[in-house]
C-alpha positions in Angstrom: 4.3 -18.0 -9.9 7.6 -17.1 -8.3 7.9 -15.8 -4.8 8.6 -12.0 -4.6 12.0 -10.9 -3.3 12.3 -8.9 -0.2 13.4 -5.3 -0.8 16.9 -4.7 0.5 19.9 -2.3 0.2 19.4 0.8 -1.8 16.2 -0.4 -3.4 14.7 -0.7 0.1 15.9 2.7 1.2 14.5 4.3 -2.0 11.1 2.5 -1.5 10.8 3.5 2.2 11.6 7.1 1.3 9.1 7.1 -1.5 6.4 5.5 0.7 7.1 8.1 3.5 6.6 10.9 0.9 3.2 9.4 0.1 2.2 9.3 3.8 3.0 5.7 4.6 4.6 4.7 7.9 7.1 1.8 8.2 6.6 -0.7 11.0 10.1 -2.4 11.4 8.7 -5.1 13.7 6.3 -6.4 11.1 8.3 -5.0 8.1 5.1 -3.5 6.9 3.9 -0.1 5.9 0.6 1.5 7.0 -1.5 4.5 6.2 -4.8 6.0 7.3 -7.1 7.2 4.5 -10.1 9.5 5.1 -12.9 10.2 2.7 -15.9 12.4 2.6 -18.3 9.6 3.6 -18.8 5.9 3.6 -19.8 5.8 -0.1 -16.5 7.4 -1.1 -14.5 5.1 1.2 -16.2 2.0 -0.1 -15.9 3.1 -3.7 -12.2 3.6 -3.2 -11.8 0.2 -1.6 -13.6 -1.3 -4.6 -11.2 0.4 -7.0 -8.2 -0.8 -4.9 -9.6 -4.3 -4.9 -9.5 -4.4 -8.7 -5.9 -3.2 -8.7 -5.0 -5.7 -5.9 -6.5 -8.6 -8.0 -4.3 -7.5 -11.0 -1.2 -7.7 -8.8 -2.4 -10.8 -6.9 -1.5 -8.9 -3.8 -4.0 -7.9 -1.2 -4.0 -5.3 1.6 -4.9 -5.8 5.2 -7.5 -3.1 5.8 -10.1 -1.9 8.2 -13.0 0.4 7.3 -15.3 2.4 9.6 -17.6 5.0 7.9 -15.2 7.4 6.1 -11.9 5.9 7.3 -9.8 3.1 5.9 -6.7 1.9 7.7 -4.4 -0.1 5.4 -1.4 -2.3 6.1 0.9 -3.7 3.4 3.4 -6.4 3.7 4.1 -9.6 1.7 3.2 -12.5 3.9 4.9 -15.1 1.7 8.3 -13.6 2.5 7.5 -11.9 5.8 8.4 -8.4 4.7 8.3 -5.6 2.1 8.5 -6.4 -1.6 8.0 -4.5 -4.8 4.4 -5.7 -4.7 3.8 -3.6 -1.6 5.3 -0.6 -3.3 3.2 -1.0 -6.4 0.0 -1.4 -4.3 0.8 1.6 -2.1 1.3 3.7 -5.2 -2.0 2.5 -6.6 -3.8 3.1 -3.4 -2.4 6.6 -3.0 -3.2 7.5 -6.6 -6.7 6.2 -6.4 -7.2 8.3 -3.2 -6.5 11.3 -5.3 -3.0 11.9 -3.9 0.0 13.0 -5.9 2.2 10.0 -6.4 5.8 10.5 -7.6 6.7 8.6 -10.7 8.4 5.2 -10.3 12.2 5.3 -10.6 
């Protein structure tokens, strides 16, 4: 498997803009994006995490996340290359879609 490439230039600008529109925040120090998700209760949060886990396995790209009752805090970055890649964008789209949020179509 080839290493993913860091997002740069216009592709990076478009990705960060798209992620911001979906409620993700960029951390320039870690070159990561994060988002807080809230659900009705623990069962909904855990069910969502299970659906995300299946998507993450398909991508072979896994989130850093923390769950307490109805809240899930997620961080995405590609550790292999120490920054944001298309894998992070794909997983952020999936996570947002699975949470029931409107996700703009991929360019």
